C-alpha positions, 0 to 999 in steps of 0.5 A: 200448533204441533198437532196441526203440523203432525196432521199436515205431515201425515196427510202428505205421507198418506197421499204419496203414490207408490214409487214409479215402477215403469222401469222395473222388471220381474226376473227369473234366473236359471242355473244348469250345472252339468258334468261330462261324466255320468254322475248321480244328481246331474244335471242340476237345475236351480231357479230363483225369481226376483225384481229389479228396477236397475234395468233389464238384466236378461242374458246368458253366461257360461262357466267351465271348470276342469279337475283332472278328466272331469269338466263341470259346466254351469249355464246361467240364464236370466230372463226379465219381463217389464212390469 
């Protein structure tokens, strides 16, 4: 009897379809950091890719920090495409 239950459980697990990805997105995040004075290595570009199923996260944000006469600006852009 236990073998029959195990076979039924395995059969149902193997017949399951992959989760519905109709609400999922492939996203790319780009972060560009620059400073207002000539600095070696700037501007810097950082890129990351990821998948999300919690909605379209596309958008852009800007953050600025100032220390004395130096200002650093970071622009983050997220672009998502539906799977």
